[in-house]
C-alpha positions in Angstrom: 3.5 -6.6 -15.7 5.2 -8.1 -12.7 3.1 -9.7 -10.0 4.0 -8.4 -6.6 3.2 -9.1 -3.0 2.8 -6.3 -0.5 3.8 -7.7 2.9 2.7 -5.9 6.1 4.7 -7.0 9.1 2.6 -6.5 12.2 2.2 -7.4 15.8 -1.2 -8.3 17.3 -2.5 -5.6 19.6 -0.4 -2.9 18.0 -2.5 0.2 17.4 -0.2 1.5 14.7 -0.3 -1.8 12.9 -4.1 -1.9 13.1 -4.3 1.7 11.8 -2.2 0.9 8.7 -4.0 -2.4 8.0 -7.4 -0.8 8.3 -6.4 2.1 6.0 -5.0 -0.4 3.4 -8.3 -2.2 3.4 -10.2 1.0 2.7 -8.4 1.7 -0.6 -8.8 -0.1 -3.8 -5.4 -1.7 -4.1 -6.1 -2.9 -7.7 -6.1 0.8 -8.8 -2.5 1.0 -7.7 -1.4 -2.2 -9.5 -3.7 -4.9 -10.8 -1.4 -7.7 -9.9 -0.7 -6.6 -6.3 -1.6 -9.0 -3.4 -1.4 -8.0 0.3 -0.2 -10.5 2.8 0.0 -10.0 6.6 2.9 -11.4 8.7 2.5 -11.5 12.4 6.1 -11.2 13.7 5.0 -12.7 17.1 4.5 -16.1 15.4 8.0 -16.8 16.6 7.8 -20.4 15.4 7.3 -19.3 11.8 9.0 -15.9 11.6 11.9 -16.0 14.0 14.1 -14.0 11.7 11.4 -11.4 11.1 10.8 -11.0 14.9 14.4 -10.1 15.4 14.5 -7.7 12.5 11.2 -5.9 13.0 10.6 -6.2 16.8 10.6 -2.5 17.4 9.9 -1.4 13.8 6.3 -2.6 13.1 4.3 -1.8 11.1 6.7 -2.4 8.1 5.6 -2.7 4.5 7.7 -4.6 2.0 7.3 -5.4 -1.7 8.3 -8.8 -3.2 8.5 -9.5 -6.9 6.9 -12.9 -7.5 9.3 -13.7 -10.3 12.6 -12.9 -8.6 11.5 -13.3 -4.9 13.5 -10.1 -4.2 12.0 -8.2 -1.2 12.3 -4.4 -0.9 11.4 -2.7 2.3 9.4 0.5 1.8 10.1 3.7 3.7 8.4 4.0 7.1 4.7 4.7 6.7 2.6 7.0 8.8 -0.5 5.4 10.3 -2.2 8.7 9.6 -2.0 8.3 5.9 -5.4 7.2 4.5 -7.5 7.3 1.4 -5.9 9.2 -1.5 -2.8 10.1 0.6 -2.1 6.4 1.2 -2.9 5.5 -2.4 -0.5 8.2 -3.6 2.2 7.0 -1.2 1.9 3.4 -2.3 1.9 4.3 -6.0 5.1 6.4 -5.6 6.9 3.6 -3.6 5.8 0.9 -5.9 7.0 2.9 -8.9 10.4 3.4 -7.2 10.6 -0.3 -6.5 9.8 -1.2 -10.1 12.6 1.1 -11.3 15.3 -0.7 -9.2 
């Protein structure tokens, strides 16, 4: 099975970003895929993520999957910060499956 990284691009102080992050922390991500790791990227760290700042400035929160073997990154569809628990888990499973089929 591929090892994947789920990136969440956020901005500090963004209530939508905080809602998505908190909801992600409440589900058991290993039930979705055992090799999935979550990494947070603060786009306001302009010194580190200048390209991400330009791309996601008005779009956060953004979720993206990266395959560790190929380093290909695939942005997931926009996520509602209202999704939580089983809804969020189902949404992630569906989108991860779609990504694996690409």
